[in-house]
KOLMIKE-363999 format. One record per residue: residue in one letter; x, z, y of N, C-alpha, C in turn. Coordinates in nm, 4 decimals, decimal comma, padded with zeros to 6 digits, always signed. Layout:
residues N
<resn->A	nxx->X	nzz->Z	nyy->Y	caxx->X	cazz->Z	cayy->Y	cxx->X	czz->Z	cyy->Y>
...
This chain:
residues 89
<resn->M	nxx->+08,9264	nzz->-03,9796	nyy->+11,8310	caxx->+08,7951	cazz->-03,9392	cayy->+11,7871	cxx->+08,7582	czz->-03,8090	cyy->+11,8584>
<resn->A	nxx->+08,6879	nzz->-03,8197	nyy->+11,9656	caxx->+08,6546	cazz->-03,7056	cayy->+12,0507	cxx->+08,5691	czz->-03,6038	cyy->+11,9776>
<resn->N	nxx->+08,4849	nzz->-03,6473	nyy->+11,8875	caxx->+08,3982	cazz->-03,5561	cayy->+11,8151	cxx->+08,4788	czz->-03,4543	cyy->+11,7349>
<resn->V	nxx->+08,5830	nzz->-03,4995	nyy->+11,6696	caxx->+08,6682	cazz->-03,4091	cayy->+11,5915	cxx->+08,7386	czz->-03,3108	cyy->+11,6841>
<resn->R	nxx->+08,7890	nzz->-03,3589	nyy->+11,7937	caxx->+08,8581	cazz->-03,2722	cayy->+11,8889	cxx->+08,7633	czz->-03,1641	cyy->+11,9423>
<resn->N	nxx->+08,6416	nzz->-03,2037	nyy->+11,9788	caxx->+08,5452	cazz->-03,1076	cayy->+12,0310	cxx->+08,5019	czz->-03,0073	cyy->+11,9243>
<resn->L	nxx->+08,4873	nzz->-03,0536	nyy->+11,8012	caxx->+08,4497	cazz->-02,9635	cayy->+11,6926	cxx->+08,5601	czz->-02,8606	cyy->+11,6685>
<resn->K	nxx->+08,6840	nzz->-02,9040	nyy->+11,6714	caxx->+08,7959	cazz->-02,8108	cayy->+11,6555	cxx->+08,7990	czz->-02,7095	cyy->+11,7699>
<resn->K	nxx->+08,7720	nzz->-02,7547	nyy->+11,8913	caxx->+08,7672	cazz->-02,6630	cayy->+12,0054	cxx->+08,6547	czz->-02,5621	cyy->+11,9884>
<resn->D	nxx->+08,5369	nzz->-02,6092	nyy->+11,9438	caxx->+08,4244	cazz->-02,5181	cayy->+11,9223	cxx->+08,4577	czz->-02,4116	cyy->+11,8192>
<resn->I	nxx->+08,5194	nzz->-02,4530	nyy->+11,7093	caxx->+08,5584	cazz->-02,3579	cayy->+11,6052	cxx->+08,6544	czz->-02,2546	cyy->+11,6634>
<resn->N	nxx->+08,7517	nzz->-02,3014	nyy->+11,7377	caxx->+08,8508	cazz->-02,2116	cayy->+11,7976	cxx->+08,7863	czz->-02,1149	cyy->+11,8963>
<resn->Y	nxx->+08,7008	nzz->-02,1655	nyy->+11,9838	caxx->+08,6388	cazz->-02,0803	cayy->+12,0858	cxx->+08,5446	czz->-01,9778	cyy->+12,0232>
<resn->V	nxx->+08,4602	nzz->-02,0205	nyy->+11,9313	caxx->+08,3615	cazz->-01,9296	cayy->+11,8726	cxx->+08,4309	czz->-01,8169	cyy->+11,7966>
<resn->L	nxx->+08,5212	nzz->-01,8538	nyy->+11,7086	caxx->+08,5873	cazz->-01,7505	cayy->+11,6285	cxx->+08,6847	czz->-01,6679	cyy->+11,7124>
<resn->G	nxx->+08,7455	nzz->-01,7290	nyy->+11,8125	caxx->+08,8312	cazz->-01,6537	cayy->+11,9037	cxx->+08,7527	czz->-01,5507	cyy->+11,9826>
<resn->D	nxx->+08,6331	nzz->-01,5881	nyy->+12,0267	caxx->+08,5480	cazz->-01,4939	cayy->+12,0998	cxx->+08,5024	czz->-01,3788	cyy->+12,0101>
<resn->I	nxx->+08,4766	nzz->-01,4089	nyy->+11,8836	caxx->+08,4369	cazz->-01,3040	cayy->+11,7899	cxx->+08,5517	czz->-01,2058	cyy->+11,7692>
<resn->I	nxx->+08,6714	nzz->-01,2569	nyy->+11,7517	caxx->+08,7883	cazz->-01,1692	cayy->+11,7351	cxx->+08,8098	czz->-01,0865	cyy->+11,8615>
<resn->E	nxx->+08,7940	nzz->-01,1479	nyy->+11,9758	caxx->+08,8084	cazz->-01,0747	cayy->+12,1018	cxx->+08,7043	czz->-00,9638	cyy->+12,1133>
<resn->A	nxx->+08,5822	nzz->-00,9906	nyy->+12,0698	caxx->+08,4769	cazz->-00,8883	cayy->+12,0734	cxx->+08,5119	czz->-00,7701	cyy->+11,9833>
<resn->V	nxx->+08,5733	nzz->-00,7972	nyy->+11,8703	caxx->+08,6159	cazz->-00,6889	cayy->+11,7816	cxx->+08,7250	czz->-00,6060	cyy->+11,8497>
<resn->Y	nxx->+08,8191	nzz->-00,6734	nyy->+11,9149	caxx->+08,9248	cazz->-00,5995	cayy->+11,9852	cxx->+08,8670	czz->-00,5133	cyy->+12,0971>
<resn->V	nxx->+08,7680	nzz->-00,5639	nyy->+12,1661	caxx->+08,7031	cazz->-00,4855	cayy->+12,2717	cxx->+08,6356	czz->-00,3632	cyy->+12,2107>
<resn->W	nxx->+08,5677	nzz->-00,3825	nyy->+12,0981	caxx->+08,5030	cazz->-00,2695	cayy->+12,0304	cxx->+08,6077	czz->-00,1657	cyy->+11,9894>
<resn->E	nxx->+08,7185	nzz->-00,2123	nyy->+11,9320	caxx->+08,8238	cazz->-00,1189	cayy->+11,8901	cxx->+08,8813	czz->-00,0437	cyy->+12,0093>
<resn->Y	nxx->+08,8986	nzz->-00,1133	nyy->+12,1206	caxx->+08,9542	cazz->-00,0499	cayy->+12,2405	cxx->+08,8591	czz->+00,0553	cyy->+12,2970>
<resn->S	nxx->+08,7307	nzz->+00,0281	nyy->+12,2918	caxx->+08,6341	cazz->+00,1223	cayy->+12,3478	cxx->+08,5945	czz->+00,2321	cyy->+12,2492>
<resn->N	nxx->+08,6343	nzz->+00,2187	nyy->+12,1237	caxx->+08,6036	cazz->+00,3196	cayy->+12,0221	cxx->+08,7316	czz->+00,3628	cyy->+11,9512>
<resn->T	nxx->+08,8249	nzz->+00,4151	nyy->+12,0284	caxx->+08,9561	cazz->+00,4502	cayy->+11,9729	cxx->+08,9484	czz->+00,5644	cyy->+11,8723>
<resn->D	nxx->+08,8425	nzz->+00,6435	nyy->+11,8757	caxx->+08,8302	cazz->+00,7569	cayy->+11,7855	cxx->+08,7713	czz->+00,7191	cyy->+11,6495>
<resn->K	nxx->+08,7299	nzz->+00,5954	nyy->+11,6324	caxx->+08,6653	cazz->+00,5525	cayy->+11,5083	cxx->+08,7619	czz->+00,4754	cyy->+11,4190>
<resn->D	nxx->+08,7299	nzz->+00,4742	nyy->+11,2905	caxx->+08,8110	cazz->+00,4037	cayy->+11,1910	cxx->+08,7996	czz->+00,2525	cyy->+11,2130>
<resn->T	nxx->+08,9108	nzz->+00,1830	nyy->+11,2025	caxx->+08,9118	cazz->+00,0386	cayy->+11,2310	cxx->+08,9179	czz->-00,0478	cyy->+11,1053>
<resn->K	nxx->+08,8971	nzz->+00,0100	nyy->+10,9882	caxx->+08,9046	cazz->-00,0697	cayy->+10,8655	cxx->+08,7971	czz->-00,1782	cyy->+10,8626>
<resn->K	nxx->+08,6760	nzz->-00,1435	nyy->+10,9029	caxx->+08,5670	cazz->-00,2419	cayy->+10,9022	cxx->+08,5901	czz->-00,3503	cyy->+11,0080>
<resn->S	nxx->+08,6372	nzz->-00,3106	nyy->+11,1235	caxx->+08,6612	cazz->-00,4092	cayy->+11,2290	cxx->+08,7770	czz->-00,5019	cyy->+11,1922>
<resn->E	nxx->+08,8796	nzz->-00,4479	nyy->+11,1277	caxx->+08,9906	cazz->-00,5319	cayy->+11,0832	cxx->+08,9453	czz->-00,6303	cyy->+10,9752>
<resn->A	nxx->+08,8501	nzz->-00,5885	nyy->+10,8919	caxx->+08,7951	cazz->-00,6782	cayy->+10,7897	cxx->+08,7183	czz->-00,7932	cyy->+10,8549>
<resn->I	nxx->+08,6514	nzz->-00,7651	nyy->+10,9660	caxx->+08,5797	cazz->-00,8706	cayy->+11,0388	cxx->+08,6790	czz->-00,9710	cyy->+11,0964>
<resn->I	nxx->+08,7886	nzz->-00,9225	nyy->+11,1503	caxx->+08,8917	cazz->-01,0114	cayy->+11,2044	cxx->+08,9496	czz->-01,0985	cyy->+11,0928>
<resn->D	nxx->+08,9782	nzz->-01,0363	nyy->+10,9788	caxx->+09,0311	cazz->-01,1126	cayy->+10,8653	cxx->+08,9323	czz->-01,2199	cyy->+10,8199>
<resn->E	nxx->+08,8041	nzz->-01,1847	nyy->+10,8161	caxx->+08,7019	cazz->-01,2817	cayy->+10,7761	cxx->+08,6917	czz->-01,3958	cyy->+10,8776>
<resn->A	nxx->+08,7047	nzz->-01,3646	nyy->+11,0051	caxx->+08,7009	cazz->-01,4688	cayy->+11,1084	cxx->+08,8193	czz->-01,5643	cyy->+11,0931>
<resn->I	nxx->+08,9351	nzz->-01,5107	nyy->+11,0623	caxx->+09,0533	cazz->-01,5952	cayy->+11,0436	cxx->+09,0379	czz->-01,6828	cyy->+10,9198>
<resn->E	nxx->+08,9849	nzz->-01,6259	nyy->+10,8123	caxx->+08,9606	cazz->-01,7046	cayy->+10,6909	cxx->+08,8589	czz->-01,8159	cyy->+10,7174>
<resn->T	nxx->+08,7558	nzz->-01,7840	nyy->+10,7929	caxx->+08,6548	cazz->-01,8834	cayy->+10,8276	cxx->+08,7162	czz->-01,9946	cyy->+10,9108>
<resn->F	nxx->+08,8016	nzz->-01,9576	nyy->+11,0059	caxx->+08,8706	cazz->-02,0571	cayy->+11,0875	cxx->+08,9508	czz->-02,1519	cyy->+10,9999>
<resn->D	nxx->+09,0313	nzz->-02,0955	nyy->+10,9101	caxx->+09,1140	cazz->-02,1779	cayy->+10,8224	cxx->+09,0293	czz->-02,2707	cyy->+10,7360>
<resn->L	nxx->+08,9205	nzz->-02,2186	nyy->+10,6821	caxx->+08,8318	cazz->-02,2973	cayy->+10,5970	cxx->+08,7683	czz->-02,4133	cyy->+10,6737>
<resn->L	nxx->+08,7167	nzz->-02,3840	nyy->+10,7932	caxx->+08,6485	cazz->-02,4874	cayy->+10,8705	cxx->+08,7456	czz->-02,5941	cyy->+10,9215>
<resn->I	nxx->+08,8627	nzz->-02,5535	nyy->+10,9648	caxx->+08,9618	cazz->-02,6512	cayy->+11,0107	cxx->+09,0047	czz->-02,7408	cyy->+10,8949>
<resn->A	nxx->+09,0195	nzz->-02,6833	nyy->+10,7761	caxx->+09,0545	cazz->-02,7640	cayy->+10,6589	cxx->+08,9449	czz->-02,8656	cyy->+10,6291>
<resn->K	nxx->+08,8200	nzz->-02,8246	nyy->+10,6458	caxx->+08,7091	cazz->-02,9183	cayy->+10,6235	cxx->+08,7081	czz->-03,0285	cyy->+10,7285>
<resn->V	nxx->+08,7373	nzz->-02,9955	nyy->+10,8524	caxx->+08,7412	cazz->-03,0962	cayy->+10,9591	cxx->+08,8522	czz->-03,1967	cyy->+10,9315>
<resn->N	nxx->+08,9651	nzz->-03,1499	nyy->+10,8834	caxx->+09,0802	cazz->-03,2367	cayy->+10,8600	cxx->+09,0724	czz->-03,3156	cyy->+10,7300>
<resn->K	nxx->+08,9695	nzz->-03,2922	nyy->+10,6514	caxx->+08,9548	cazz->-03,3645	cayy->+10,5256	cxx->+08,9412	czz->-03,5137	cyy->+10,5543>
<resn->A	nxx->+09,0274	nzz->-03,5933	nyy->+10,4933	caxx->+09,0363	cazz->-03,7363	cayy->+10,5260	cxx->+08,9309	czz->-03,8208	cyy->+10,4562>
<resn->Q	nxx->+08,9096	nzz->-03,7982	nyy->+10,3299	caxx->+08,8195	cazz->-03,8839	cayy->+10,2523	cxx->+08,6784	czz->-03,8270	cyy->+10,2501>
<resn->V	nxx->+08,5946	nzz->-03,8755	nyy->+10,3406	caxx->+08,4557	cazz->-03,8327	cayy->+10,3489	cxx->+08,3696	czz->-03,9573	cyy->+10,3571>
<resn->E	nxx->+08,2608	nzz->-03,9591	nyy->+10,2806	caxx->+08,1749	cazz->-04,0776	cayy->+10,2802	cxx->+08,0978	czz->-04,0915	cyy->+10,4112>
<resn->D	nxx->+08,0238	nzz->-03,9878	nyy->+10,4483	caxx->+07,9419	cazz->-03,9920	cayy->+10,5693	cxx->+07,9977	czz->-03,8905	cyy->+10,6687>
<resn->K	nxx->+08,0788	nzz->-03,9398	nyy->+10,7621	caxx->+08,1471	cazz->-03,8492	cayy->+10,8550	cxx->+08,0491	czz->-03,7739	cyy->+10,9440>
<resn->K	nxx->+07,9443	nzz->-03,8410	nyy->+10,9891	caxx->+07,8482	cazz->-03,7762	cayy->+11,0781	cxx->+07,7812	czz->-03,6576	cyy->+11,0084>
<resn->A	nxx->+07,7379	nzz->-03,6777	nyy->+10,8855	caxx->+07,6751	cazz->-03,5688	cayy->+10,8094	cxx->+07,7764	czz->-03,4586	cyy->+10,7786>
<resn->H	nxx->+07,8987	nzz->-03,4984	nyy->+10,7514	caxx->+08,0052	cazz->-03,4013	cayy->+10,7222	cxx->+08,0295	czz->-03,3096	cyy->+10,8420>
<resn->F	nxx->+08,0404	nzz->-03,3681	nyy->+10,9610	caxx->+08,0648	cazz->-03,2878	cayy->+11,0806	cxx->+07,9428	czz->-03,2035	cyy->+11,1172>
<resn->K	nxx->+07,8224	nzz->-03,2541	nyy->+11,0918	caxx->+07,7022	cazz->-03,1744	cayy->+11,1180	cxx->+07,6984	czz->-03,0528	cyy->+11,0269>
<resn->S	nxx->+07,7383	nzz->-03,0718	nyy->+10,9016	caxx->+07,7376	cazz->-02,9579	cayy->+10,8093	cxx->+07,8419	czz->-02,8540	cyy->+10,8507>
<resn->I	nxx->+07,9549	nzz->-02,8989	nyy->+10,9022	caxx->+08,0579	cazz->-02,8053	cayy->+10,9504	cxx->+08,0057	czz->-02,7285	cyy->+11,0713>
<resn->T	nxx->+07,9390	nzz->-02,7977	nyy->+11,1613	caxx->+07,8815	cazz->-02,7316	cayy->+11,2785	cxx->+07,7784	czz->-02,6278	cyy->+11,2373>
<resn->A	nxx->+07,6929	nzz->-02,6628	nyy->+11,1411	caxx->+07,5925	cazz->-02,5678	cayy->+11,0932	cxx->+07,6580	czz->-02,4476	cyy->+11,0264>
<resn->E	nxx->+07,7636	nzz->-02,4725	nyy->+10,9510	caxx->+07,8341	cazz->-02,3630	cayy->+10,8843	cxx->+07,9014	czz->-02,2717	cyy->+10,9867>
<resn->L	nxx->+07,9572	nzz->-02,3295	nyy->+11,0919	caxx->+08,0177	cazz->-02,2497	cayy->+11,1987	cxx->+07,9127	czz->-02,1595	cyy->+11,2623>
<resn->E	nxx->+07,7972	nzz->-02,2152	nyy->+11,2899	caxx->+07,6901	cazz->-02,1366	cayy->+11,3524	cxx->+07,6449	czz->-02,0239	cyy->+11,2592>
<resn->E	nxx->+07,6274	nzz->-02,0555	nyy->+11,1331	caxx->+07,5821	cazz->-01,9564	cayy->+11,0361	cxx->+07,6832	czz->-01,8428	cyy->+11,0188>
<resn->K	nxx->+07,8085	nzz->-01,8787	nyy->+10,9999	caxx->+07,9116	cazz->-01,7772	cayy->+10,9783	cxx->+07,9390	czz->-01,6993	cyy->+11,1068>
<resn->G	nxx->+07,9305	nzz->-01,7669	nyy->+11,2207	caxx->+07,9490	cazz->-01,6983	cayy->+11,3484	cxx->+07,8423	czz->-01,5932	cyy->+11,3713>
<resn->R	nxx->+07,7180	nzz->-01,6284	nyy->+11,3418	caxx->+07,6096	cazz->-01,5303	cayy->+11,3579	cxx->+07,6270	czz->-01,4129	cyy->+11,2630>
<resn->A	nxx->+07,6703	nzz->-01,4409	nyy->+11,1398	caxx->+07,6913	cazz->-01,3332	cayy->+11,0433	cxx->+07,8007	czz->-01,2380	cyy->+11,0912>
<resn->L	nxx->+07,9079	nzz->-01,2932	nyy->+11,1464	caxx->+08,0153	cazz->-01,2081	cayy->+11,1977	cxx->+07,9693	czz->-01,1268	cyy->+11,3178>
<resn->I	nxx->+07,8890	nzz->-01,1872	nyy->+11,4037	caxx->+07,8365	cazz->-01,1134	cayy->+11,5202	cxx->+07,7459	czz->-00,9986	cyy->+11,4743>
<resn->E	nxx->+07,6666	nzz->-01,0220	nyy->+11,3714	caxx->+07,5831	cazz->-00,9169	cayy->+11,3172	cxx->+07,6683	czz->-00,8011	cyy->+11,2655>
<resn->K	nxx->+07,7785	nzz->-00,8343	nyy->+11,1996	caxx->+07,8685	cazz->-00,7302	cayy->+11,1494	cxx->+07,9292	czz->-00,6509	cyy->+11,2642>
<resn->I	nxx->+07,9620	nzz->-00,7183	nyy->+11,3738	caxx->+08,0157	cazz->-00,6478	cayy->+11,4911	cxx->+07,9105	czz->-00,5544	cyy->+11,5470>
<resn->N	nxx->+07,7865	nzz->-00,6027	nyy->+11,5548	caxx->+07,6786	cazz->-00,5192	cayy->+11,6094	cxx->+07,6494	czz->-00,3965	cyy->+11,5228>
<resn->K	nxx->+07,6802	nzz->-00,4049	nyy->+11,3928	caxx->+07,6532	cazz->-00,2930	cayy->+11,3027	cxx->+07,7674	czz->-00,1913	cyy->+11,2987>
<resn->L	nxx->+07,8785	nzz->-00,2212	nyy->+11,3624	caxx->+07,9894	cazz->-00,1257	cayy->+11,3657	cxx->+07,9440	czz->+00,0010	cyy->+11,4360>
<resn->S	nxx->+07,9842	nzz->+00,1151	nyy->+11,3818	caxx->+07,9434	cazz->+00,2405	cayy->+11,4459	cxx->+08,0598	czz->+00,3338	cyy->+11,4666>
């Protein structure tokens, strides 16, 4: 099922890029407190675990709608995390 494989890759790439962006911010702002940035990383990891669990859910009535909702949730949560990165000071 290529759709599931691609969705898992998208989840991995999006959240991995967000975590990488936080690490870049931390590296370029070594004089600032990293508690907020570490919280963003933790939230990204929790989101990853949640979305992968939803993708792996076996008993779903409408698979197409299920995967679309996961994709929408990934986009929504990804944008929220990016906003949090942009607000770091």
